[in-house]
N, C-alpha and C positions, 0 to 999 in steps of 0.2 A: 814620418814625412815632415819638413821644415815648412816655415810660414813667414814669409818676410810682405812689409808693407812698401809701395813706390813712394820715395819723397815726394813733395811739392815741387822739385828739380828733376824729376824722371828718374832718379836713382834709386838702388837697390844693395844691400851689405848683402858678400854671401857668407849664408852662415858658418863656422868656426869646423862645422864637421863635415859640410859640405866639400869646402876650402878643401881641409884636411884627405879626404876619399880621394877626392880628383885630383890630387896632387900640384894644384893650382900655390903661385907664390905673389907676392906682390907687385903690381904692373906687368903681368900675364894676362894678354889681352885672352879674349874670351868670346865665341863663337854665340847667339841666338839665332837658333832655326825653329821655326814658326811651322809645328804641324797641327793642321786644322784651327782648333781652339786654344790650343799649346802651345808650348816653347821649348824648344830642349838647348839647354848650356852646357858648351864643348870649348874645354880650353882648346888653345889653337899651340900644336908644336912650336916649342922653340928650336931658332934656328940652330944651337948647342946642342938639340935632340936627335938632330938630323945628320952629324957627324956621322957617316960609315954607317949608314941604313942599307945601302946596296953594295958592299963588301961580300966577296965570294957571291956575286947574282952569276947566273949563267946566260953568256953572252953573246953563243954559238946562234942562239935562233931569235935575233933581236928582227925585229918587222923593218921592210926595204922603203923607202920616200913612196912608191905607188900603193903600199896601202895604209898611206895616211890619207887625213883628206884633203880636199882641194884648199888652198892657203887661203882665196879670196872668202870662201865658207866661212872660213876662223877669224877674218875681221869686218871692221865696221868700217863704215862710210869713208872715216878719216885714213883707213890705211895701217890704222891700230889692231892689236890683236882682241878679238872680244872678251870681255869679261864672264 
């Protein structure tokens, strides 16, 4: 288990062993996911990691537009997609 200290500027340093195990690099974004009284630190995928992710996917059974949720349910009051 690694222990870190929150700085006065609310920053932490990710220990080297954790960085190496996760394969994160300087400048990469990490997501903090709150789970009860704890957090989970997850590296966000970089665009370069997503290139070709769907290559070879079977597209013969794609969903039709009728299967999707109504557009109004997916947008906020300003007509923008809900986050």
